[in-house]
C-alpha positions, 0 to 999 in steps of 0.5 A, spaced: 868 221 200 874 224 204 878 218 207 884 221 212 888 217 216 889 223 221 884 228 223 885 235 221 885 242 225 883 249 222 889 254 224 890 260 221 898 262 219 901 266 214 906 262 209 911 264 204 911 259 198 918 257 195 917 253 188 924 251 185 928 255 190 924 261 188 919 265 192 912 264 188 907 267 193 904 268 200 898 264 203 895 262 209 895 255 212 887 253 213 888 246 216 894 242 219 894 234 221 900 230 223 902 229 215 900 235 212 896 241 211 892 245 206 894 252 204 889 258 201 893 261 196 892 262 188 891 256 185 897 257 180 902 258 185 905 252 183 904 245 179 901 239 183 906 233 184 912 237 185 916 238 192 916 246 194 918 249 201 914 253 205 916 258 211 911 260 216 911 267 217 906 267 223 908 270 229 905 264 233 909 259 230 916 258 234 920 254 230 925 259 229 931 255 227 929 251 221 923 256 218 922 252 212 919 246 211 919 241 205 912 238 202 910 235 196 904 238 193 898 232 192 892 237 191 891 243 187 884 247 187 881 253 186 882 255 193 889 253 194 894 247 195 894 240 199 901 239 202 904 232 204 910 234 209 917 231 207 921 229 213 919 235 218 924 236 223 921 235 231 921 242 232 917 244 226 912 238 228 912 241 235 911 248 232 905 246 228 902 242 233 902 248 238 898 252 232 893 246 233 893 246 240 892 254 240 886 253 236 883 247 239 884 251 246 881 257 243 875 253 240 874 250 247 874 257 251 869 259 246 864 253 247 865 254 254 863 261 254 857 260 250 855 255 255 856 259 261 852 265 257 846 260 255 846 258 263 846 265 265 840 267 260 836 261 262 837 264 270 835 271 268 828 268 265 
């Protein structure tokens, strides 16, 4: 069973991963929470239980002054790595939350559109 202190929100943002200060590869953030994120990437990109840096390279990410975030790899699977953020700046947290809000807003719009279409379809019958 999966126990989490914070809710995760699905997002999609490209990242560059740095291990031991060197570029290790690229990935895509799958979901974020207040405390961490999961990155879809090659499973061997870095070992578990080390600190790495990620740089969000998505155009929707707005923290231009401090791009790189430090995180501790707490999980590794065939799909990617789970990262616990280490001392993120307020600007980074704000930009990550913006990614979350944008995704939630987009999903709400899709649901509302689907409801309107369903009502319109019923009315046409």
